[in-house]
C-alpha positions, 0 to 999 in steps of 0.5 A: 495481533497484539492482544489487549489487557484491562486498563482500568476499572469503572467507577460506575457500580454498573455490573455491566460497565466496560472497561476500556483495553489497553495495547498490550506493550503500554498503559495507552488505549487505542482510540479504536477501542474507544470511539471505534465501539458500536456504541461510539464510546457510550458505556465507557462513560465514567472510565478513566484511561491515557489515550494519545495522537495527533491534533487534526482540529481544535476550538479554543473557548475563552473564558469570560472575564468577570466584571463589577456587579452594578447596584440593583442588578440580579448578576454581574454584566457580560463582555463580548467574546474575543474574536469569533470564539465561543464563550462559556462562564467561568469556572472556580479555577478560571475565576482564580486563575484570572484574577490571581497571576500567582495562582496561575503560575503555580498551576502550571507548575503543578502540571509538570512544567510541560508547558514550559518544556514545550514553550521552549522546544516551540520556539518560546512563544511570549504571546498572552496565552488564552485562559479558557479551555480547548476542545481539541479533535485528536486522532492515533491511527487506529481508526477513521473516529477522532476523539475530542479531548477537553484540556483546560488552560490551567494544564498547560498554555492552550496554544500548545495543544491546539496546533494541528500536527501536534503530538499529545499524551493525556490522561483523563475521564471519559463522559457522555457529550450532550447536545452540543456536539452531536458528532461526538458520542463521548469526549475526554475531560483532560485531568494530566497532560503526560506528554506534548510534542510541538510543531510550528504552525507556520512550517508544518505543511498538512496544517490544512484540514484538506490537503490535495493528493499532490501535497500530501504526495509530497510529504510521504513521511507525514501523509499517514497522519491525513485521514485518507491515507491512514484509511488506506493504509488500515485497508492495506494492512487488513488485506495482507493479513486476509492474503496470508489467512486464506492461504494457510487456511487452505493448506498452502506454505509460505515460501520467501522468494529471493529478490536478487535475481540472475535470471531474466524471465522477459524483457531485461530492459524493464528489470532494474540492475543492481551491479555497476558492470557494463553500465557505461552506456546503453550500448554496454548494458547489452553485452553481457559475456552470456551474449559475447559467448554465444557469438563466438559459438554462432561465428565458430559455425560460420567459419566451419561452413565457409571452410567447407563451401571455400567459395568466398575467401574474403567473407571467411577472412572476415568471419575469422577477424570477427572471432578474434574481436569476440574472443578479445571482448570475451577476455576483457569482460572476464577480467572486469568481472574478476576485478570490479571491487564494487560487484558483488555477485561478480556477474550481473543481477538484478531486482526480481521483476516476478517471483513465479520461476523461483516459487515453481521450484518449492511448488513441486516440492510443497505441492502448495506454496505463496509468497509475499514479496515486492516485485520491481519493474522499471518504468512500470508502477508494478506492485507487491505480488501474492502467488500461489501454485496449484495443479490445473489452470481450471484449479488456479482459475477457481482459487483465484476467484475464492481468494479475491472474493475472500479479500473482499469480503474480509476488508468489507467486514472489517474496514467498513468504517474506511470504506465508508469514508473512503467512498463518500470522498470517492465514488460515492456508494458506486464502490460498495456496490461493485464489492459486494457484487463482485463476492456474491455473484458468479464471475464471467469466464471468457476467452481471449478469442470471444473477447476479441469478437466482441470488441470488433462488433462494437459499433457505438464507440469507438476505441483508440488502440488497434485491435486485432486477433493476436494483439494485447487488449489495451486499458480501455478494451478491458474497461469496455468489457468488465464496465460496460458489457459484463458489468461484474469481474471477468476472466479471459483466458486462453491467450495467444503465446505471444502475449504470455510468459514463455512458461505458460503452457502451449495448447494443442492449436500450437497457438494459444497457451494456459493462461488468464487475467482478472479484470474487475470494473474501474480497475482492469487486471488485478490478478493474471496467472497460467498453467505451467509448461511442463514439457521439456521440448515446448519449454526450450522451444518457447525460450528460445522464440523469446529471445532469452539466453536460455544458460541462464535458465538452466537451473529453471529447467533441472525442475522439468528434467528431475520430476516434473509435475504439472502445477499452475499459478497466478498473482495478485496485484495488491495495489490495484486490489486497493483501488478496486476496494476502496474506489480510489482513481490513482494507483499512487495513493495506495502507498504512501511510499510509491516509487514511480518514474522520476519520483522517489522522495525519502 
């Protein structure tokens, strides 16, 4: 994190007066260093600073117009306020500006001409400007709390600083608020306007104080200006920082794994393809040079068998014709690969859906490693993942529990304001109690078989998804276990081998594997892991059972051929973890630039 420097010294004579800290690379003080303090900024009264942010809302306080004092009256008569805005007594400046137009013009010129420039940028409004002051709520994204700034109309036309979405940079003095606005401890009395980024109020899409989630998702490039998205972003940032802090403090090395891969660890139809080769139709996608070479090899064996039997000449002729066609297709594909000017790798390449295979290569050299890289999976909303490599499954489970508890504890401490705001608009205090329980109490650990038996014995609830041993646990099954039965984070382990990737270590019963899922209430699976299969014969058998091309995984098999080691790993779904700690309902809200099926805006 960037360090801070003192922005200004207090004009107060008190020895314990606090100075406002500025961002290291500018003169601007973040609002977090002012209103984000435990005292709400009260200790900074009398300090001068430069602050900036986007306008959240505003109120114009119009000046009363002076009228003649009638004979015998002790005070001037008062006019009714214009519209529904609040009124106040005239200051000396306001009296002069209201009565002498020339002084008003001079005051605007002394303000640096900002009002004229901003007015031209916003279309040069010619309507009559208000005389008085504006109470403007601004926020720079550094914290939940807003700062109220008081802008006098002598500094600029008030409609320029009161438009929701406008950007302002101002200089002034912090002062305590007395009684009129109990939600604010301090405000800034603006003395100089340094910048105004005007906004067209009629076209600004987020001018509503409480925009809907659908509207926010439609404008991801502006979404971070809303309170909810800004709070989520700060929580996400803190989680990412906490991930690195946890692993670095526990002796892990960070490794950058490739985002582009030619290897499939599962269903290739769920991988994003990069190359333009073999993509004219769905059928073409399945016809790869590797698949054709495998077909040629299989057809050659079939022909040799038919020749030895000499029992079916027609079948032999048909097989030989198929072999010739396969060889011709192989030549065409090879020529296409060599001649394609648009293909960068000269072979099918994909955005990697999983980093575990590449990470294992470093785990076998550096012992304990992790990565923080985006994972891509077609049709399924996947997330950034954090993976770590350890020794046995018990070690991986223990590390997962420590890691998630550490992340939840860190965010609860460092993002308490954000979590409080999000909880108030989502699930009340339920989210905070869930996090507290997850951090303080031990987690339940059950085998997959036990989970299935528990669900099969349920009589007071009907599940839509069919369940029997060997079938995957659906979201409703997992929710029932975590929310209703155990009411805490739950680790389910020893899954049937067909439900987990080929690299999960096969158990002695040859039916289950050393793999686990971490299930949390209200969300579902937030982490998964496995002990990796180090035995060469078991690994190759599992690859063949999974229908994968073993030729593409030769590099991975080398890690078993050349000095293998027992190791385990796990991955954390960052977006789902954010759902858990914030109480959000939709995973799309965890990232303003969320990519889902049929939606990739900006």
